[in-house]
N, C-alpha and C positions, 0 to 999 in steps of 0.2 A: 622710584620704582623698585619694588622688592621681588626677588625671584623666590618661588615656592617649589619645593621638590615634593612630589607625592609618590609614595610607594604603596603598592597594593600587595597584600600578603596572600599566599595560597590558602584558600578557605578550608580545604581539607586538612592540611598540615596543622593549621591553627586550631580547628575544631577537634581533631582527633589526638594530636600530640602536644598542643599548646606551643608549637614552634612557629616562629615568624620566618617563613621562607618566601622570598620575593616571587611574585607570580610573573609568568611570561605572557599570559593571554587571558582574555575574558571570554566566557561562554554564556550565552543566554539560552535558557530553556523555557518554553511556553507550552502548556497543554491544558486541555479541558477534559474533565472526566466527571461523570455523574453530576453535571451542572456546576461543578466547582472549577474555577480557573486558577491555575498556578503559573506564576512567572517569577523566575529567579535569575540572578546574574551570579556567576561563579568566577572568582579570580583564581586561576590555576597555574601551576608549573606546567611545562610542556609534558612532563611525564604523567601528571594527573589528568591532563587534557587527553592524552593518548589512551589512558586507562578508561576514561569516561566514554570516549568514542568507540573503543572496543566493546564495552558493555552494551552500548546502544546500537551497535552495527546491525544486529539481527532485526531490530524494529525499523531502523532507518532504511534498510534494504527492502523491507516489506511494504513500507509506506509510499506515498506519492507526494510530490511537491504541492504545497498549498497554492491553489489557484490553477493548477494543471487540470486539464479535462480528465474526467474519469477514464480509467483504463479497465477494459473487461478482463477479468481473471476468473478462471474456473476454480470453484471451491471443492472439487471432488477429484477422485482418482479415476482414470480411464477404466472402464469395465465394472465400476461400482454401481450399486443401485441408483445412487444419485445421478451418475452419468447416463444410465438408461432412462431415468425419469426426465432428465434434461432433453435428451434426444426425442423422447416421446412428445414433450411439450413443443419442441421445435417443429416436429411433424404436424402437430395440431395447428400451430401458428401458420405453417406453410399451406396447410389445407384451407384454412380460413382466408388466406391471401390468394388462393387459386394457383399455388405454386407446387402442387403435389408432384408433378412430373419431374421436378428438379431433384427430388430425393429418391424416387423409385428407380431401381436398376432395371434396365431393359435388356441386359445381356443374358438373362436366363439363369443367373447365379442364385439358386434357391437358398443357399446358406447365408449369403449377405444380400438381403433384399433391398437394403437402403445404402445410399451414398450421401455424403454431406459435402457438397461443393463449397469452396471457400466463400463464394459470393452469397450463397444462401445462409451460411453460418454468420457471416459478417452482418448481413441485413437483420437477422434475428437478434444478434447482439445489440445492434443499434436500436431495435424495437424495445428490448429490455432496458437499455440505458434511457431511452426517452420516457418510459414509464417511471423510472427512478427519478428523473429530473422533474417530472410533473408532480410527484408525490411531495 
């Protein structure tokens, strides 16, 4: 029986500087974009691994785990035209569902005619997600 020692070199140091620096870890990246799938394995030092993670942190934070159920996120700022349009569509949906009384204020506040209880908003979000799943 013969023992074989395998060393993996840091891909970045080898590609950029031609240096053979032993790697500490392997990172796999997989993504699809524009119908093209990319899958690579990188052998990296801990320093280069930390650098890669720092560069990707913004996108990793914004994303969701593969296989996780979709999470509803608003794509607009409160008070914006998009927010107003979204609330109008919520009211249209509530009207069609016979739930108008849930969003109309009955306390006589003429400035804020509408209220958006959590249950109504959550049900509307679920309706939107169900439309997405069906598509």
